[in-house]
C-alpha positions as CSV (number, residue, x, y, z in Angstrom):
1,M,-20.0,0.0,-2.2
2,P,-19.3,2.3,0.7
3,T,-15.9,3.9,0.9
4,R,-15.6,2.9,4.5
5,L,-15.3,-0.7,3.2
6,F,-12.2,0.0,1.1
7,P,-9.7,0.5,4.0
8,F,-11.0,-2.7,5.7
9,L,-10.6,-4.7,2.5
10,F,-7.2,-3.3,1.9
11,R,-5.9,-4.2,5.3
12,L,-7.4,-7.7,4.9
13,S,-5.7,-8.2,1.5
14,V,-2.4,-7.0,2.7
15,I,-2.6,-9.4,5.7
16,A,-3.5,-12.2,3.4
17,F,-0.6,-11.8,0.9
18,L,1.9,-11.2,3.7
19,I,0.9,-14.4,5.4
20,G,0.9,-16.0,2.0
21,G,4.5,-14.7,1.4
22,V,5.7,-16.0,4.8
23,V,4.0,-19.5,4.1
24,I,5.8,-19.7,0.7
25,V,9.2,-18.7,2.1
26,L,9.1,-20.9,5.1
27,G,7.7,-23.8,3.1
28,Q,10.4,-23.5,0.5
29,A,13.1,-23.1,3.1
30,A,11.8,-26.3,4.8
31,G,11.9,-28.2,1.4
32,I,15.5,-27.0,0.9
33,A,16.5,-28.1,4.4
34,L,14.9,-31.5,3.8
35,G,16.4,-31.7,0.3
36,D,13.0,-32.4,-1.2
37,A,12.7,-30.6,-4.6
38,A,9.0,-31.7,-4.9
39,W,8.1,-29.9,-1.7
40,V,9.7,-26.7,-2.9
41,T,7.7,-26.7,-6.1
42,A,4.4,-27.9,-4.4
43,V,4.6,-25.0,-2.0
44,E,4.8,-22.5,-4.7
45,E,2.1,-24.2,-6.7
46,H,-0.4,-24.4,-3.9
47,A,0.3,-21.1,-2.0
48,G,1.5,-19.0,-5.0
49,P,-1.7,-18.2,-6.8
50,P,-3.8,-17.2,-3.8
51,T,-1.0,-15.0,-2.6
52,C,-0.7,-13.3,-6.0
53,I,-4.4,-12.7,-6.1
54,A,-4.4,-11.1,-2.7
55,A,-1.5,-8.9,-3.6
56,S,-3.4,-7.9,-6.8
57,V,-6.5,-7.1,-4.9
58,S,-4.4,-5.1,-2.5
59,G,-2.9,-3.0,-5.2
60,L,-6.2,-2.3,-6.9
61,I,-7.7,-1.3,-3.7
62,A,-4.7,0.9,-2.9
63,F,-5.2,2.6,-6.3
64,L,-8.9,3.2,-5.5
65,L,-8.1,4.6,-2.2
66,S,-5.7,7.2,-3.7
67,Y,-8.8,8.7,-5.4
68,V,-11.0,8.7,-2.4
69,K,-10.4,11.6,-0.1
70,K,-11.8,11.8,3.4
71,P,-13.2,15.2,4.4
72,Q,-11.3,15.2,7.6
73,Q,-8.0,14.9,5.8
74,A,-8.7,17.8,3.5
75,E,-9.6,20.1,6.5
76,S,-6.6,18.9,8.7
77,S,-4.1,19.3,5.9
78,A,-5.2,23.0,5.4
79,E,-4.8,23.9,9.1
80,P,-1.1,23.2,9.5
81,Q,-0.2,25.2,6.5
82,S,-2.2,28.3,7.7
83,A,-0.7,27.9,11.2
84,G,2.8,27.7,9.7
85,A,2.2,30.8,7.6
86,A,0.9,32.8,10.6
87,G,4.0,32.0,12.6
88,K,6.4,33.6,10.1
């Protein structure tokens, strides 16, 4: 799997679990406002598992991304340190 695919999948999974979280919160708030306990539990039962899966995928990809270094980052991080040392 190309390493360029990881950032895209990470962004996609973060967006998915954030949208899922908003759906859960707004759905449960609507259920509370309507006084319908069945609605509150149904929102969590239907939207909860996909949201948790998306959050888990996002966490795993973030872990993998912490081990993948881009060559440009390694070069750019070395330049400011040497420029700072030359200025002293």
